[in-house]
N, C-alpha and C positions, 0 to 999 in steps of 0.2 A: 504494500499500499505508498503511496505516495504522499509525501506531506509540504505544502511549499507554503515558506513564512515568506509573509509580504512586508517590507518596510513602507509604510504611511507615510510617515516623514521624521526627521530629526536635523532640527534647529537650535540654537541656543539661545536666543534670545527672539524679541519681539521683531519683525522685520519687514517693511514696506516696499514691497517690491514692482517698478511701473516701469516697465519698457515693451516696445515694440519689438515682435521676435516675428521672424516670415520663415516658417515650416518648409524647409526646398529639396527635404531629405537627400541634400548632400552629404550630412554629417556621417551618414552610412556606405558600408561597403561593400560592394559585391562584384565576382570576375566581372567577366565582359560575358554581355548575354546571357544573366540569369536572373533570381529572383528570389526571395526570403519569402516563405508562406507560413511560418510558424512550426513546421514539420521537427523539431524540436522540442513541441510543447511546452515552449514559455510562456505561450498564452497573449504575449504582447511584443512592443518594441516600443522605443522613445526615440525622436526626433525634435528638436526643437523645445524642448522640456517637454512639449505632448506625445501622451501616451497613446498607442496604437493597439487595440484587442483584435485578437483572433482566435477560434478555434480549430485544431487539426484535428481530423480525425483518423490514426493509425489504421485500425481495421481497414479501411476505404482509400485513404490514400486521399482525402480529401480535406477543404478545410472551407472558413468561413469569415467575414470579417475583414481586417486589411493586411496586403501582401506590400511587397515592395519591390523595384524590379529597375534595369536600366534595357529590356528585350526592345531590338528594333524593328522585329518583325509585321511587316503591316501588309501583308499579301496573303497569308495562311487561315484560310476562315477556320472558324469552329474550335471547340472547347481547349486541344490541343495547344492553341493559343492564346489563352486566356489571361496572360502576365503582359500582352501588350498592349500598350496605348496608341491609337489610330495614329497621333499625328508622329510616331515614333522616334519619340523618347519626351523629355522631361518639357516643362513650360520654357520661352524663351530658350531653347537650347539644351537644358542644362540633360545629363544624364539620367539621375533616378528621380523616380517619381512610384506614389504607391496607386495601388488596383486595390478595390473595394469590390465583394464580392456577399450578396445575401442578404448579412448582418451583422451589426454588432457596434462600439462604442468607442470613441475616442476621449479622453480626457486631458482636458486642460489643470497647471500646477494654480494651487490655490482653488480658490472658488466665485471668483470675480472677473473672469479675463469679458476681455472687451474684443469683439472681432471688427475686422474690416474686408477682409476677403478673404478667397479662395478660388485654384485653379481649378477648371471642371471638362474633363471631356472624354466621351466614348470610348471602350476598350476596343479593340481592331473584333474580338466575337460578337460581341454585342453591335458594332456598326457595320457585320457583312449580314449577319442574322437578319438587321432589320433593313436592311439597304435589299437584299434577294429572296429574304427567306429559309429555311432550314426545313431539316425532318418535324421540327418541333414547334417552332415559331414563326407566324405568316410574313409574308413579304410587306412592306410599308407602303400604303397608297392601293393594296389590291381589296377588294371585295371581299374577298374569301379568306377563309384560314389556310393553316399549313396542309390540312386534307382536303383542300379544296371546297369546302362547304360554306356556302354565306354566312357571313357571319355578323351581317345587319351596320355594318361599321360604316359602307357605303365608300371606304377607302380614307377615310380620314380618321389617321391616326396619331395617337402620339404616345411617346416615353417620358416619362419625370421623376428626377429626384426630389423627393421630399426631404429637408435639412431642418431636425426638430432642436430649439435648444432647451436645455436644464439647467435649470439652477440648484443649489445646493441641498434640497429637499428631492431635488428627482423629479418635479412639477414642468413639465413641460409649460413655458412661457413665450414662444414665437417659434414662429416656422419660414420657412421659405421656400417657394416650388422652383426647380429650374427642369427647363426640358431640353432634353437630349434628340429628342425629335417631334417633329412637330407637321402633320399633313394637313391640317383643319381648315387651310388658307381658299377663300375664295378662287385666289388664282393657283394653279399648281408649280407655277415656275416661282412661287414663296415658300414652297413644301422644303423643307431641310435636316439631314440627319448632321449631327455636330461633327465634325472633322479635324479641327481645332480647338485648340487648350483654350478656353473663354474664362475672365474673369467675371465671378459673382459677386453682387454687392453683400456684403452680412454687417454692416453698419449698425443694421438695428438687434442685432443680437448684445443684451449686455448682461453681465452677473451669470454670466455661463461658466457650469461647473462641466458641464459633458456634452456631446451631440450625439444624436441617432439620428438613424436615416430610412425611409421608407421609398418603397417605386408606386409609380400609377404607371399603367397602358392598358389601350384599346383591346390588347390579346390578350384574352382570358379565359384559361379551360377548366376545365373540370378539378385541376389541381393548382390552378390560381394564375399568376402572370407566366406568360408563355415565352414574354420577351426574356432574354439574356438580364438577370439582375444584375449589371457590373456598372462601374464607371471609375475614369480615374482622376485623382489627384495630386497639384501640384502649388507651391506656394502660399501657405496656409498663414496668413495675416494676423495677427491680435495682440491686443496690449492687455497685461498684467499688471492689475494694484491689485494686492492682497495684503491686509493686516492679519497678520499669522503669529499667535503667541501661545507657540508649541518649544517645550523646552526637552522633551523625550518623544522618544518613539512610538509608536502603536505600532507594534510586533503581535502578527496573531498566525498562526495554521487553520486551515480549512478545508478538511476533507471526508469524504473521497471528493474530488470533483472531475468529471460530472458525479452526481447525487442520484440517488432513486427514493429513497424513502428517510434515510437519516444522514444527516450533515452534522461534524465533529467539528467544534472552533476550541481552539487551544491558544493560551496566549493573555494579553494584557486584556485588563476585566473594562467594559462598557457596555454600554448603551446599544444594541445590533440592530437592523433595522434591515428587513430584505424588501427589494423595492422591482414589481414587476416590470416590462417594457415601458408600459403607460404612465411611469411615474407615481404607480398606487403601492401602498405599503402594502403586504400582504400578511406579513409575521415579523413582529415584535420580542425583544426580549432583551433581557440581562446576561451580562457573560463577567463569569467570575472563574481566573485559572481553565476546568476541562466544561465543557457543556454539549451534550447530546441534543440535538434540535430535532424534534421530526416532521418533515416537509412531506409526508406522505398526501397530504391535500392539495400540493402544487399542481398544477398543470406540467406536463413536458413543455422546454423552454428554456429561455437566456434570462436568469434574475439579476440583480447589484445586490450585495452584500454590505451594508454600511455602517462603520464602526466610530464612536464617538466617545472622547475618553477627556478628563478632563482640562490633558493638554495636545492631542491630536485626535484627526478627524482621515480616513480612510474608506476608501471603496474599492470593491473588487467582482470579481461576472465571477457567477457560480451557473451552471449547467444542471438542470432538472431531467433526467430522462424517463 
């Protein structure tokens, strides 16, 4: 059984942080034409002091959440090329960029970040799927689905990302929708699929603790959205202004993770809360030394476990199977 200990914070005095940071992923390293997808089961990586979470399932060799990549192949369609951004590299000619798939979270240092902007684009797998269609997803602009059946859209298709701002309590306080493809214009010449890096204004996002993401599409089947749930990210710009009164580190173990019916907590005493992805508290408890928490009533999915002690605060992801 693996136990993962997490360092929530370790500061020696009250510190006020205020600085603009651009997360461009160039502080990470990769061999040429490669990627990192969390296959070491670390569950996250950090760039520009922002934590990008992911989940890797060894049994299936699959992942969700964030990876980072410098792959430049923009001609090969399909999921074998899922780590490529359609512009062929990072924004402004940089090498490394992030790729997001399906679901997960990114955390800012402190709890009061103010965002400025982020550069987004399609991945190669998403771009070709929407442009040409594939075995599962329709060709955008077509009146039929991937199986050739009329889907009722009249070819007025779209695919968008929803970006959600969460405060330190986990509540969604704002959202922005960005369209990676839109075929709903009266003049078909205006229809588009994003194929270059596009700067998205996030200046309305204040007091940000973390971001989550969702997708919308006109191509929906019996198992949900058929359009590949990917986007690429670069140059996330934020200001962090936090007054932190922390002089001890919050250190705790949470296992097993993934969990099914019981979650074990070891480490610093404090108030623990478990949130679902909608920001609602689904369970809360006080912990001291060792606790066994019954989670048999939680539906399978991704949750956030938050701990607050006298001098520290920490958040980690929990997967319930």
